[in-house]
PDB file with SEQRES, HELIX, SHEET and CRYST1 records, atoms N, CA, C and O in Angstrom:
SEQRES   1 A   87  MET THR ASP TRP GLU PRO LYS ILE THR THR PHE LEU CYS          
SEQRES   2 A   87  ASN TRP CYS SER TYR GLY ALA ALA ASP LEU ALA GLY VAL          
SEQRES   3 A   87  SER ARG PHE GLN TYR PRO PRO ASN PHE ARG VAL ILE ARG          
SEQRES   4 A   87  ILE PRO CYS SER ALA ARG VAL SER PRO LYS PHE ILE LEU          
SEQRES   5 A   87  ALA ALA LEU ARG ARG GLY ALA ASP GLY VAL TRP VAL SER          
SEQRES   6 A   87  GLY ASP THR PRO ALA THR ALA ILE THR TRP LYS VAL ILE          
SEQRES   7 A   87  THR THR ARG ALA GLU ASN LEU LEU SER                          
HELIX    1 AA1 SER A   17  VAL A   26  1                                  10    
HELIX    2 AA2 SER A   43  ARG A   45  5                                   3    
HELIX    3 AA3 PRO A   48  ARG A   56  1                                   9    
HELIX    4 AA4 ILE A   73  LEU A   86  1                                  14    
SHEET    1 AA1 3 PHE A  35  ILE A  40  0                                        
SHEET    2 AA1 3 ILE A   8  CYS A  13  1                                        
SHEET    3 AA1 3 GLY A  61  SER A  65  1                                        
CRYST1    1.000    1.000    1.000  90.00  90.00  90.00 P 1           1          
ATOM      1  N   MET A   1    -100.977  -9.611  32.116  1.00  0.00           N  
ATOM      2  CA  MET A   1    -102.320  -9.222  31.706  1.00  0.00           C  
ATOM      3  C   MET A   1    -102.644  -7.848  32.282  1.00  0.00           C  
ATOM      4  O   MET A   1    -102.298  -7.547  33.424  1.00  0.00           O  
ATOM      5  N   THR A   2    -103.289  -7.043  31.508  1.00  0.00           N  
ATOM      6  CA  THR A   2    -103.622  -5.687  31.934  1.00  0.00           C  
ATOM      7  C   THR A   2    -105.080  -5.594  32.396  1.00  0.00           C  
ATOM      8  O   THR A   2    -105.940  -6.351  31.946  1.00  0.00           O  
ATOM      9  N   ASP A   3    -105.330  -4.659  33.293  1.00  0.00           N  
ATOM     10  CA  ASP A   3    -106.687  -4.441  33.794  1.00  0.00           C  
ATOM     11  C   ASP A   3    -107.363  -3.278  33.083  1.00  0.00           C  
ATOM     12  O   ASP A   3    -108.436  -2.835  33.494  1.00  0.00           O  
ATOM     13  N   TRP A   4    -106.742  -2.782  32.018  1.00  0.00           N  
ATOM     14  CA  TRP A   4    -107.277  -1.637  31.302  1.00  0.00           C  
ATOM     15  C   TRP A   4    -108.613  -1.991  30.653  1.00  0.00           C  
ATOM     16  O   TRP A   4    -108.747  -3.032  30.010  1.00  0.00           O  
ATOM     17  N   GLU A   5    -109.581  -1.126  30.827  1.00  0.00           N  
ATOM     18  CA  GLU A   5    -110.867  -1.265  30.155  1.00  0.00           C  
ATOM     19  C   GLU A   5    -111.171   0.057  29.467  1.00  0.00           C  
ATOM     20  O   GLU A   5    -110.991   1.112  30.075  1.00  0.00           O  
ATOM     21  N   PRO A   6    -111.626   0.034  28.224  1.00  0.00           N  
ATOM     22  CA  PRO A   6    -111.897   1.291  27.517  1.00  0.00           C  
ATOM     23  C   PRO A   6    -113.082   2.029  28.141  1.00  0.00           C  
ATOM     24  O   PRO A   6    -114.030   1.411  28.625  1.00  0.00           O  
ATOM     25  N   LYS A   7    -113.008   3.351  28.121  1.00  0.00           N  
ATOM     26  CA  LYS A   7    -114.132   4.186  28.558  1.00  0.00           C  
ATOM     27  C   LYS A   7    -115.020   4.421  27.340  1.00  0.00           C  
ATOM     28  O   LYS A   7    -114.574   4.964  26.329  1.00  0.00           O  
ATOM     29  N   ILE A   8    -116.268   4.009  27.447  1.00  0.00           N  
ATOM     30  CA  ILE A   8    -117.198   4.119  26.331  1.00  0.00           C  
ATOM     31  C   ILE A   8    -118.302   5.108  26.699  1.00  0.00           C  
ATOM     32  O   ILE A   8    -118.988   4.928  27.705  1.00  0.00           O  
ATOM     33  N   THR A   9    -118.472   6.142  25.892  1.00  0.00           N  
ATOM     34  CA  THR A   9    -119.579   7.070  26.055  1.00  0.00           C  
ATOM     35  C   THR A   9    -120.711   6.570  25.167  1.00  0.00           C  
ATOM     36  O   THR A   9    -120.521   6.357  23.970  1.00  0.00           O  
ATOM     37  N   THR A  10    -121.900   6.383  25.761  1.00  0.00           N  
ATOM     38  CA  THR A  10    -123.032   5.874  24.997  1.00  0.00           C  
ATOM     39  C   THR A  10    -124.126   6.932  24.921  1.00  0.00           C  
ATOM     40  O   THR A  10    -124.503   7.524  25.932  1.00  0.00           O  
ATOM     41  N   PHE A  11    -124.624   7.160  23.728  1.00  0.00           N  
ATOM     42  CA  PHE A  11    -125.770   8.029  23.505  1.00  0.00           C  
ATOM     43  C   PHE A  11    -126.952   7.111  23.230  1.00  0.00           C  
ATOM     44  O   PHE A  11    -127.000   6.458  22.187  1.00  0.00           O  
ATOM     45  N   LEU A  12    -127.911   7.054  24.159  1.00  0.00           N  
ATOM     46  CA  LEU A  12    -129.030   6.130  24.041  1.00  0.00           C  
ATOM     47  C   LEU A  12    -130.337   6.885  23.802  1.00  0.00           C  
ATOM     48  O   LEU A  12    -130.670   7.817  24.534  1.00  0.00           O  
ATOM     49  N   CYS A  13    -131.062   6.473  22.781  1.00  0.00           N  
ATOM     50  CA  CYS A  13    -132.350   7.066  22.424  1.00  0.00           C  
ATOM     51  C   CYS A  13    -133.356   6.852  23.551  1.00  0.00           C  
ATOM     52  O   CYS A  13    -133.503   5.741  24.059  1.00  0.00           O  
ATOM     53  N   ASN A  14    -134.039   7.908  23.931  1.00  0.00           N  
ATOM     54  CA  ASN A  14    -135.049   7.855  24.993  1.00  0.00           C  
ATOM     55  C   ASN A  14    -136.150   6.839  24.704  1.00  0.00           C  
ATOM     56  O   ASN A  14    -136.683   6.232  25.632  1.00  0.00           O  
ATOM     57  N   TRP A  15    -136.494   6.648  23.443  1.00  0.00           N  
ATOM     58  CA  TRP A  15    -137.660   5.848  23.079  1.00  0.00           C  
ATOM     59  C   TRP A  15    -137.368   4.371  22.920  1.00  0.00           C  
ATOM     60  O   TRP A  15    -138.309   3.580  22.856  1.00  0.00           O  
ATOM     61  N   CYS A  16    -136.120   3.959  22.851  1.00  0.00           N  
ATOM     62  CA  CYS A  16    -135.855   2.524  22.670  1.00  0.00           C  
ATOM     63  C   CYS A  16    -134.661   2.062  23.499  1.00  0.00           C  
ATOM     64  O   CYS A  16    -134.830   1.290  24.443  1.00  0.00           O  
ATOM     65  N   SER A  17    -133.482   2.514  23.171  1.00  0.00           N  
ATOM     66  CA  SER A  17    -132.271   2.010  23.819  1.00  0.00           C  
ATOM     67  C   SER A  17    -132.197   2.345  25.304  1.00  0.00           C  
ATOM     68  O   SER A  17    -131.809   1.504  26.114  1.00  0.00           O  
ATOM     69  N   TYR A  18    -132.565   3.563  25.660  1.00  0.00           N  
ATOM     70  CA  TYR A  18    -132.511   3.939  27.071  1.00  0.00           C  
ATOM     71  C   TYR A  18    -133.511   3.114  27.882  1.00  0.00           C  
ATOM     72  O   TYR A  18    -133.234   2.729  29.018  1.00  0.00           O  
ATOM     73  N   GLY A  19    -134.655   2.853  27.298  1.00  0.00           N  
ATOM     74  CA  GLY A  19    -135.647   2.013  27.973  1.00  0.00           C  
ATOM     75  C   GLY A  19    -135.106   0.628  28.262  1.00  0.00           C  
ATOM     76  O   GLY A  19    -135.377   0.059  29.320  1.00  0.00           O  
ATOM     77  N   ALA A  20    -134.346   0.085  27.333  1.00  0.00           N  
ATOM     78  CA  ALA A  20    -133.740  -1.231  27.535  1.00  0.00           C  
ATOM     79  C   ALA A  20    -132.691  -1.183  28.643  1.00  0.00           C  
ATOM     80  O   ALA A  20    -132.625  -2.091  29.473  1.00  0.00           O  
ATOM     81  N   ALA A  21    -131.874  -0.136  28.663  1.00  0.00           N  
ATOM     82  CA  ALA A  21    -130.859   0.013  29.711  1.00  0.00           C  
ATOM     83  C   ALA A  21    -131.525   0.203  31.071  1.00  0.00           C  
ATOM     84  O   ALA A  21    -131.058  -0.335  32.075  1.00  0.00           O  
ATOM     85  N   ASP A  22    -132.616   0.967  31.103  1.00  0.00           N  
ATOM     86  CA  ASP A  22    -133.352   1.182  32.343  1.00  0.00           C  
ATOM     87  C   ASP A  22    -133.969  -0.123  32.842  1.00  0.00           C  
ATOM     88  O   ASP A  22    -133.932  -0.413  34.038  1.00  0.00           O  
ATOM     89  N   LEU A  23    -134.527  -0.897  31.937  1.00  0.00           N  
ATOM     90  CA  LEU A  23    -135.108  -2.188  32.311  1.00  0.00           C  
ATOM     91  C   LEU A  23    -134.041  -3.128  32.853  1.00  0.00           C  
ATOM     92  O   LEU A  23    -134.288  -3.880  33.795  1.00  0.00           O  
ATOM     93  N   ALA A  24    -132.857  -3.083  32.258  1.00  0.00           N  
ATOM     94  CA  ALA A  24    -131.755  -3.908  32.768  1.00  0.00           C  
ATOM     95  C   ALA A  24    -131.421  -3.521  34.203  1.00  0.00           C  
ATOM     96  O   ALA A  24    -131.175  -4.385  35.044  1.00  0.00           O  
ATOM     97  N   GLY A  25    -131.415  -2.217  34.481  1.00  0.00           N  
ATOM     98  CA  GLY A  25    -131.129  -1.756  35.836  1.00  0.00           C  
ATOM     99  C   GLY A  25    -132.207  -2.165  36.821  1.00  0.00           C  
ATOM    100  O   GLY A  25    -131.903  -2.606  37.930  1.00  0.00           O  
ATOM    101  N   VAL A  26    -133.464  -2.023  36.426  1.00  0.00           N  
ATOM    102  CA  VAL A  26    -134.583  -2.422  37.284  1.00  0.00           C  
ATOM    103  C   VAL A  26    -134.548  -3.922  37.556  1.00  0.00           C  
ATOM    104  O   VAL A  26    -134.908  -4.372  38.644  1.00  0.00           O  
ATOM    105  N   SER A  27    -134.111  -4.694  36.561  1.00  0.00           N  
ATOM    106  CA  SER A  27    -134.020  -6.150  36.701  1.00  0.00           C  
ATOM    107  C   SER A  27    -132.746  -6.582  37.424  1.00  0.00           C  
ATOM    108  O   SER A  27    -132.471  -7.773  37.567  1.00  0.00           O  
ATOM    109  N   ARG A  28    -131.976  -5.593  37.874  1.00  0.00           N  
ATOM    110  CA  ARG A  28    -130.733  -5.807  38.620  1.00  0.00           C  
ATOM    111  C   ARG A  28    -129.609  -6.443  37.796  1.00  0.00           C  
ATOM    112  O   ARG A  28    -128.706  -7.079  38.340  1.00  0.00           O  
ATOM    113  N   PHE A  29    -129.683  -6.259  36.479  1.00  0.00           N  
ATOM    114  CA  PHE A  29    -128.550  -6.623  35.642  1.00  0.00           C  
ATOM    115  C   PHE A  29    -127.549  -5.484  35.735  1.00  0.00           C  
ATOM    116  O   PHE A  29    -127.936  -4.322  35.863  1.00  0.00           O  
ATOM    117  N   GLN A  30    -126.296  -5.804  35.672  1.00  0.00           N  
ATOM    118  CA  GLN A  30    -125.295  -4.750  35.726  1.00  0.00           C  
ATOM    119  C   GLN A  30    -124.582  -4.656  34.383  1.00  0.00           C  
ATOM    120  O   GLN A  30    -124.164  -5.661  33.808  1.00  0.00           O  
ATOM    121  N   TYR A  31    -124.456  -3.431  33.901  1.00  0.00           N  
ATOM    122  CA  TYR A  31    -123.642  -3.241  32.709  1.00  0.00           C  
ATOM    123  C   TYR A  31    -122.302  -2.681  33.164  1.00  0.00           C  
ATOM    124  O   TYR A  31    -122.196  -2.153  34.271  1.00  0.00           O  
ATOM    125  N   PRO A  32    -121.296  -2.789  32.336  1.00  0.00           N  
ATOM    126  CA  PRO A  32    -119.943  -2.420  32.753  1.00  0.00           C  
ATOM    127  C   PRO A  32    -119.848  -0.989  33.277  1.00  0.00           C  
ATOM    128  O   PRO A  32    -120.481  -0.089  32.725  1.00  0.00           O  
ATOM    129  N   PRO A  33    -119.073  -0.768  34.325  1.00  0.00           N  
ATOM    130  CA  PRO A  33    -118.925   0.578  34.885  1.00  0.00           C  
ATOM    131  C   PRO A  33    -118.151   1.535  33.975  1.00  0.00           C  
ATOM    132  O   PRO A  33    -118.146   2.743  34.209  1.00  0.00           O  
ATOM    133  N   ASN A  34    -117.508   1.007  32.956  1.00  0.00           N  
ATOM    134  CA  ASN A  34    -116.760   1.874  32.046  1.00  0.00           C  
ATOM    135  C   ASN A  34    -117.651   2.456  30.942  1.00  0.00           C  
ATOM    136  O   ASN A  34    -117.160   3.173  30.070  1.00  0.00           O  
ATOM    137  N   PHE A  35    -118.955   2.153  30.972  1.00  0.00           N  
ATOM    138  CA  PHE A  35    -119.912   2.749  30.046  1.00  0.00           C  
ATOM    139  C   PHE A  35    -120.516   3.981  30.700  1.00  0.00           C  
ATOM    140  O   PHE A  35    -120.994   3.909  31.832  1.00  0.00           O  
ATOM    141  N   ARG A  36    -120.501   5.096  30.010  1.00  0.00           N  
ATOM    142  CA  ARG A  36    -121.127   6.324  30.481  1.00  0.00           C  
ATOM    143  C   ARG A  36    -122.360   6.567  29.627  1.00  0.00           C  
ATOM    144  O   ARG A  36    -122.250   6.818  28.426  1.00  0.00           O  
ATOM    145  N   VAL A  37    -123.525   6.494  30.236  1.00  0.00           N  
ATOM    146  CA  VAL A  37    -124.784   6.596  29.501  1.00  0.00           C  
ATOM    147  C   VAL A  37    -125.256   8.047  29.451  1.00  0.00           C  
ATOM    148  O   VAL A  37    -125.329   8.729  30.473  1.00  0.00           O  
ATOM    149  N   ILE A  38    -125.573   8.500  28.246  1.00  0.00           N  
ATOM    150  CA  ILE A  38    -126.163   9.812  28.040  1.00  0.00           C  
ATOM    151  C   ILE A  38    -127.504   9.590  27.352  1.00  0.00           C  
ATOM    152  O   ILE A  38    -127.567   9.062  26.241  1.00  0.00           O  
ATOM    153  N   ARG A  39    -128.575  10.001  28.029  1.00  0.00           N  
ATOM    154  CA  ARG A  39    -129.929   9.846  27.493  1.00  0.00           C  
ATOM    155  C   ARG A  39    -130.216  11.013  26.555  1.00  0.00           C  
ATOM    156  O   ARG A  39    -130.059  12.176  26.926  1.00  0.00           O  
ATOM    157  N   ILE A  40    -130.639  10.688  25.332  1.00  0.00           N  
ATOM    158  CA  ILE A  40    -130.926  11.717  24.336  1.00  0.00           C  
ATOM    159  C   ILE A  40    -132.361  11.548  23.837  1.00  0.00           C  
ATOM    160  O   ILE A  40    -132.900  10.442  23.875  1.00  0.00           O  
ATOM    161  N   PRO A  41    -132.985  12.634  23.369  1.00  0.00           N  
ATOM    162  CA  PRO A  41    -134.369  12.535  22.890  1.00  0.00           C  
ATOM    163  C   PRO A  41    -134.520  11.579  21.700  1.00  0.00           C  
ATOM    164  O   PRO A  41    -135.516  10.862  21.604  1.00  0.00           O  
ATOM    165  N   CYS A  42    -133.550  11.569  20.811  1.00  0.00           N  
ATOM    166  CA  CYS A  42    -133.620  10.717  19.628  1.00  0.00           C  
ATOM    167  C   CYS A  42    -132.216  10.575  19.044  1.00  0.00           C  
ATOM    168  O   CYS A  42    -131.464  11.547  18.985  1.00  0.00           O  
ATOM    169  N   SER A  43    -131.871   9.381  18.621  1.00  0.00           N  
ATOM    170  CA  SER A  43    -130.530   9.159  18.066  1.00  0.00           C  
ATOM    171  C   SER A  43    -130.307   9.931  16.770  1.00  0.00           C  
ATOM    172  O   SER A  43    -129.165  10.187  16.388  1.00  0.00           O  
ATOM    173  N   ALA A  44    -131.392  10.303  16.095  1.00  0.00           N  
ATOM    174  CA  ALA A  44    -131.256  11.084  14.858  1.00  0.00           C  
ATOM    175  C   ALA A  44    -130.729  12.487  15.129  1.00  0.00           C  
ATOM    176  O   ALA A  44    -130.308  13.180  14.203  1.00  0.00           O  
ATOM    177  N   ARG A  45    -130.749  12.913  16.396  1.00  0.00           N  
ATOM    178  CA  ARG A  45    -130.296  14.254  16.754  1.00  0.00           C  
ATOM    179  C   ARG A  45    -128.834  14.300  17.202  1.00  0.00           C  
ATOM    180  O   ARG A  45    -128.339  15.372  17.548  1.00  0.00           O  
ATOM    181  N   VAL A  46    -128.137  13.170  17.205  1.00  0.00           N  
ATOM    182  CA  VAL A  46    -126.737  13.165  17.638  1.00  0.00           C  
ATOM    183  C   VAL A  46    -125.873  13.819  16.564  1.00  0.00           C  
ATOM    184  O   VAL A  46    -125.804  13.358  15.424  1.00  0.00           O  
ATOM    185  N   SER A  47    -125.233  14.880  16.953  1.00  0.00           N  
ATOM    186  CA  SER A  47    -124.356  15.609  16.046  1.00  0.00           C  
ATOM    187  C   SER A  47    -122.954  14.994  16.096  1.00  0.00           C  
ATOM    188  O   SER A  47    -122.530  14.516  17.148  1.00  0.00           O  
ATOM    189  N   PRO A  48    -122.241  15.000  14.989  1.00  0.00           N  
ATOM    190  CA  PRO A  48    -120.849  14.557  15.026  1.00  0.00           C  
ATOM    191  C   PRO A  48    -120.023  15.333  16.058  1.00  0.00           C  
ATOM    192  O   PRO A  48    -119.029  14.821  16.574  1.00  0.00           O  
ATOM    193  N   LYS A  49    -120.438  16.566  16.356  1.00  0.00           N  
ATOM    194  CA  LYS A  49    -119.735  17.360  17.372  1.00  0.00           C  
ATOM    195  C   LYS A  49    -119.814  16.705  18.745  1.00  0.00           C  
ATOM    196  O   LYS A  49    -118.860  16.776  19.519  1.00  0.00           O  
ATOM    197  N   PHE A  50    -120.956  16.058  19.057  1.00  0.00           N  
ATOM    198  CA  PHE A  50    -121.091  15.363  20.336  1.00  0.00           C  
ATOM    199  C   PHE A  50    -120.094  14.215  20.435  1.00  0.00           C  
ATOM    200  O   PHE A  50    -119.479  13.995  21.479  1.00  0.00           O  
ATOM    201  N   ILE A  51    -119.944  13.491  19.336  1.00  0.00           N  
ATOM    202  CA  ILE A  51    -119.027  12.347  19.307  1.00  0.00           C  
ATOM    203  C   ILE A  51    -117.589  12.823  19.476  1.00  0.00           C  
ATOM    204  O   ILE A  51    -116.832  12.262  20.268  1.00  0.00           O  
ATOM    205  N   LEU A  52    -117.219  13.856  18.732  1.00  0.00           N  
ATOM    206  CA  LEU A  52    -115.863  14.391  18.855  1.00  0.00           C  
ATOM    207  C   LEU A  52    -115.600  14.948  20.252  1.00  0.00           C  
ATOM    208  O   LEU A  52    -114.504  14.785  20.789  1.00  0.00           O  
ATOM    209  N   ALA A  53    -116.601  15.605  20.842  1.00  0.00           N  
ATOM    210  CA  ALA A  53    -116.442  16.141  22.203  1.00  0.00           C  
ATOM    211  C   ALA A  53    -116.211  15.021  23.208  1.00  0.00           C  
ATOM    212  O   ALA A  53    -115.382  15.161  24.107  1.00  0.00           O  
ATOM    213  N   ALA A  54    -116.927  13.921  23.070  1.00  0.00           N  
ATOM    214  CA  ALA A  54    -116.735  12.784  23.976  1.00  0.00           C  
ATOM    215  C   ALA A  54    -115.313  12.226  23.853  1.00  0.00           C  
ATOM    216  O   ALA A  54    -114.678  11.907  24.858  1.00  0.00           O  
ATOM    217  N   LEU A  55    -114.825  12.113  22.629  1.00  0.00           N  
ATOM    218  CA  LEU A  55    -113.464  11.607  22.414  1.00  0.00           C  
ATOM    219  C   LEU A  55    -112.418  12.576  22.963  1.00  0.00           C  
ATOM    220  O   LEU A  55    -111.418  12.154  23.544  1.00  0.00           O  
ATOM    221  N   ARG A  56    -112.651  13.863  22.777  1.00  0.00           N  
ATOM    222  CA  ARG A  56    -111.716  14.865  23.299  1.00  0.00           C  
ATOM    223  C   ARG A  56    -111.676  14.861  24.822  1.00  0.00           C  
ATOM    224  O   ARG A  56    -110.651  15.179  25.426  1.00  0.00           O  
ATOM    225  N   ARG A  57    -112.791  14.502  25.434  1.00  0.00           N  
ATOM    226  CA  ARG A  57    -112.872  14.504  26.906  1.00  0.00           C  
ATOM    227  C   ARG A  57    -112.472  13.176  27.529  1.00  0.00           C  
ATOM    228  O   ARG A  57    -112.720  12.937  28.711  1.00  0.00           O  
ATOM    229  N   GLY A  58    -111.854  12.316  26.735  1.00  0.00           N  
ATOM    230  CA  GLY A  58    -111.261  11.113  27.314  1.00  0.00           C  
ATOM    231  C   GLY A  58    -111.932   9.793  27.009  1.00  0.00           C  
ATOM    232  O   GLY A  58    -111.455   8.752  27.462  1.00  0.00           O  
ATOM    233  N   ALA A  59    -113.023   9.796  26.258  1.00  0.00           N  
ATOM    234  CA  ALA A  59    -113.659   8.523  25.898  1.00  0.00           C  
ATOM    235  C   ALA A  59    -112.761   7.786  24.907  1.00  0.00           C  
ATOM    236  O   ALA A  59    -112.171   8.392  24.012  1.00  0.00           O  
ATOM    237  N   ASP A  60    -112.670   6.474  25.082  1.00  0.00           N  
ATOM    238  CA  ASP A  60    -111.914   5.654  24.141  1.00  0.00           C  
ATOM    239  C   ASP A  60    -112.778   5.227  22.959  1.00  0.00           C  
ATOM    240  O   ASP A  60    -112.266   4.853  21.904  1.00  0.00           O  
ATOM    241  N   GLY A  61    -114.083   5.286  23.150  1.00  0.00           N  
ATOM    242  CA  GLY A  61    -115.018   4.923  22.096  1.00  0.00           C  
ATOM    243  C   GLY A  61    -116.366   5.549  22.354  1.00  0.00           C  
ATOM    244  O   GLY A  61    -116.662   5.983  23.467  1.00  0.00           O  
ATOM    245  N   VAL A  62    -117.189   5.592  21.309  1.00  0.00           N  
ATOM    246  CA  VAL A  62    -118.538   6.168  21.406  1.00  0.00           C  
ATOM    247  C   VAL A  62    -119.511   5.192  20.763  1.00  0.00           C  
ATOM    248  O   VAL A  62    -119.247   4.633  19.699  1.00  0.00           O  
ATOM    249  N   TRP A  63    -120.647   5.001  21.438  1.00  0.00           N  
ATOM    250  CA  TRP A  63    -121.687   4.115  20.922  1.00  0.00           C  
ATOM    251  C   TRP A  63    -122.982   4.911  20.845  1.00  0.00           C  
ATOM    252  O   TRP A  63    -123.452   5.445  21.850  1.00  0.00           O  
ATOM    253  N   VAL A  64    -123.559   4.990  19.643  1.00  0.00           N  
ATOM    254  CA  VAL A  64    -124.841   5.650  19.445  1.00  0.00           C  
ATOM    255  C   VAL A  64    -125.848   4.553  19.150  1.00  0.00           C  
ATOM    256  O   VAL A  64    -125.680   3.772  18.213  1.00  0.00           O  
ATOM    257  N   SER A  65    -126.904   4.502  19.965  1.00  0.00           N  
ATOM    258  CA  SER A  65    -127.879   3.424  19.811  1.00  0.00           C  
ATOM    259  C   SER A  65    -129.282   4.001  19.725  1.00  0.00           C  
ATOM    260  O   SER A  65    -129.666   4.853  20.526  1.00  0.00           O  
ATOM    261  N   GLY A  66    -130.043   3.527  18.746  1.00  0.00           N  
ATOM    262  CA  GLY A  66    -131.409   4.005  18.583  1.00  0.00           C  
ATOM    263  C   GLY A  66    -132.076   3.371  17.388  1.00  0.00           C  
ATOM    264  O   GLY A  66    -131.619   2.355  16.865  1.00  0.00           O  
ATOM    265  N   ASP A  67    -133.154   3.979  16.966  1.00  0.00           N  
ATOM    266  CA  ASP A  67    -133.930   3.489  15.830  1.00  0.00           C  
ATOM    267  C   ASP A  67    -133.217   3.750  14.511  1.00  0.00           C  
ATOM    268  O   ASP A  67    -132.228   4.480  14.441  1.00  0.00           O  
ATOM    269  N   THR A  68    -133.751   3.132  13.480  1.00  0.00           N  
ATOM    270  CA  THR A  68    -133.291   3.442  12.134  1.00  0.00           C  
ATOM    271  C   THR A  68    -133.906   4.784  11.726  1.00  0.00           C  
ATOM    272  O   THR A  68    -134.909   5.191  12.312  1.00  0.00           O  
ATOM    273  N   PRO A  69    -133.344   5.471  10.754  1.00  0.00           N  
ATOM    274  CA  PRO A  69    -133.942   6.751  10.337  1.00  0.00           C  
ATOM    275  C   PRO A  69    -135.407   6.622   9.921  1.00  0.00           C  
ATOM    276  O   PRO A  69    -136.180   7.569  10.066  1.00  0.00           O  
ATOM    277  N   ALA A  70    -135.786   5.460   9.408  1.00  0.00           N  
ATOM    278  CA  ALA A  70    -137.173   5.274   8.970  1.00  0.00           C  
ATOM    279  C   ALA A  70    -138.154   5.246  10.140  1.00  0.00           C  
ATOM    280  O   ALA A  70    -139.330   5.560   9.956  1.00  0.00           O  
ATOM    281  N   THR A  71    -137.699   4.877  11.337  1.00  0.00           N  
ATOM    282  CA  THR A  71    -138.606   4.768  12.480  1.00  0.00           C  
ATOM    283  C   THR A  71    -138.308   5.768  13.590  1.00  0.00           C  
ATOM    284  O   THR A  71    -139.081   5.867  14.543  1.00  0.00           O  
ATOM    285  N   ALA A  72    -137.223   6.501  13.495  1.00  0.00           N  
ATOM    286  CA  ALA A  72    -136.852   7.443  14.548  1.00  0.00           C  
ATOM    287  C   ALA A  72    -137.886   8.563  14.663  1.00  0.00           C  
ATOM    288  O   ALA A  72    -138.326   9.116  13.655  1.00  0.00           O  
ATOM    289  N   ILE A  73    -138.264   8.886  15.877  1.00  0.00           N  
ATOM    290  CA  ILE A  73    -139.283   9.905  16.143  1.00  0.00           C  
ATOM    291  C   ILE A  73    -138.892  11.247  15.519  1.00  0.00           C  
ATOM    292  O   ILE A  73    -139.683  11.841  14.785  1.00  0.00           O  
ATOM    293  N   THR A  74    -137.684  11.726  15.803  1.00  0.00           N  
ATOM    294  CA  THR A  74    -137.244  13.027  15.289  1.00  0.00           C  
ATOM    295  C   THR A  74    -137.193  13.022  13.772  1.00  0.00           C  
ATOM    296  O   THR A  74    -137.575  14.000  13.130  1.00  0.00           O  
ATOM    297  N   TRP A  75    -136.724  11.928  13.199  1.00  0.00           N  
ATOM    298  CA  TRP A  75    -136.631  11.835  11.744  1.00  0.00           C  
ATOM    299  C   TRP A  75    -138.006  11.997  11.110  1.00  0.00           C  
ATOM    300  O   TRP A  75    -138.147  12.670  10.089  1.00  0.00           O  
ATOM    301  N   LYS A  76    -139.026  11.378  11.717  1.00  0.00           N  
ATOM    302  CA  LYS A  76    -140.385  11.493  11.190  1.00  0.00           C  
ATOM    303  C   LYS A  76    -140.884  12.931  11.269  1.00  0.00           C  
ATOM    304  O   LYS A  76    -141.508  13.421  10.328  1.00  0.00           O  
ATOM    305  N   VAL A  77    -140.617  13.606  12.371  1.00  0.00           N  
ATOM    306  CA  VAL A  77    -141.052  14.995  12.543  1.00  0.00           C  
ATOM    307  C   VAL A  77    -140.378  15.890  11.503  1.00  0.00           C  
ATOM    308  O   VAL A  77    -141.025  16.732  10.880  1.00  0.00           O  
ATOM    309  N   ILE A  78    -139.077  15.696  11.326  1.00  0.00           N  
ATOM    310  CA  ILE A  78    -138.320  16.522  10.372  1.00  0.00           C  
ATOM    311  C   ILE A  78    -138.843  16.309   8.954  1.00  0.00           C  
ATOM    312  O   ILE A  78    -139.068  17.277   8.227  1.00  0.00           O  
ATOM    313  N   THR A  79    -139.035  15.063   8.556  1.00  0.00           N  
ATOM    314  CA  THR A  79    -139.488  14.807   7.186  1.00  0.00           C  
ATOM    315  C   THR A  79    -140.923  15.276   6.979  1.00  0.00           C  
ATOM    316  O   THR A  79    -141.261  15.753   5.895  1.00  0.00           O  
ATOM    317  N   THR A  80    -141.782  15.149   8.004  1.00  0.00           N  
ATOM    318  CA  THR A  80    -143.158  15.630   7.880  1.00  0.00           C  
ATOM    319  C   THR A  80    -143.184  17.139   7.703  1.00  0.00           C  
ATOM    320  O   THR A  80    -143.923  17.653   6.864  1.00  0.00           O  
ATOM    321  N   ARG A  81    -142.388  17.848   8.481  1.00  0.00           N  
ATOM    322  CA  ARG A  81    -142.331  19.310   8.353  1.00  0.00           C  
ATOM    323  C   ARG A  81    -141.798  19.720   6.994  1.00  0.00           C  
ATOM    324  O   ARG A  81    -142.295  20.672   6.392  1.00  0.00           O  
ATOM    325  N   ALA A  82    -140.793  19.010   6.509  1.00  0.00           N  
ATOM    326  CA  ALA A  82    -140.235  19.324   5.196  1.00  0.00           C  
ATOM    327  C   ALA A  82    -141.285  19.087   4.101  1.00  0.00           C  
ATOM    328  O   ALA A  82    -141.414  19.887   3.174  1.00  0.00           O  
ATOM    329  N   GLU A  83    -142.024  17.993   4.215  1.00  0.00           N  
ATOM    330  CA  GLU A  83    -143.069  17.708   3.218  1.00  0.00           C  
ATOM    331  C   GLU A  83    -144.142  18.787   3.244  1.00  0.00           C  
ATOM    332  O   GLU A  83    -144.631  19.197   2.191  1.00  0.00           O  
ATOM    333  N   ASN A  84    -144.517  19.257   4.446  1.00  0.00           N  
ATOM    334  CA  ASN A  84    -145.529  20.302   4.549  1.00  0.00           C  
ATOM    335  C   ASN A  84    -145.048  21.614   3.941  1.00  0.00           C  
ATOM    336  O   ASN A  84    -145.832  22.348   3.338  1.00  0.00           O  
ATOM    337  N   LEU A  85    -143.768  21.907   4.098  1.00  0.00           N  
ATOM    338  CA  LEU A  85    -143.219  23.134   3.521  1.00  0.00           C  
ATOM    339  C   LEU A  85    -143.194  23.072   1.993  1.00  0.00           C  
ATOM    340  O   LEU A  85    -143.385  24.081   1.315  1.00  0.00           O  
ATOM    341  N   LEU A  86    -142.955  21.875   1.466  1.00  0.00           N  
ATOM    342  CA  LEU A  86    -142.855  21.717   0.017  1.00  0.00           C  
ATOM    343  C   LEU A  86    -144.216  21.595  -0.685  1.00  0.00           C  
ATOM    344  O   LEU A  86    -144.314  21.781  -1.898  1.00  0.00           O  
ATOM    345  N   SER A  87    -145.262  21.282   0.092  1.00  0.00           N  
ATOM    346  CA  SER A  87    -146.584  21.116  -0.546  1.00  0.00           C  
ATOM    347  C   SER A  87    -147.248  22.441  -0.816  1.00  0.00           C  
ATOM    348  O   SER A  87    -148.359  22.477  -1.346  1.00  0.00           O  
TER     349      SER A  87                                                      
END                                                                             
């Protein structure tokens, strides 16, 4: 049996997923040490370049967690600005 565990880079939305991870820490729950948490303003802002950079730097996997595009904070701002420009 091997002790290998994959290194996972996680991009967590400040408004939802990161709050859950923070609450887990405050509640003294432990998440696996092979997860590397990166707090981001909104999951809608994660560029494919970020994912590729994480993989190039040794991550075995990448997890992006956040709202759906319909509820994401950044997505709402972007679509509102676009609507204002078109009106």
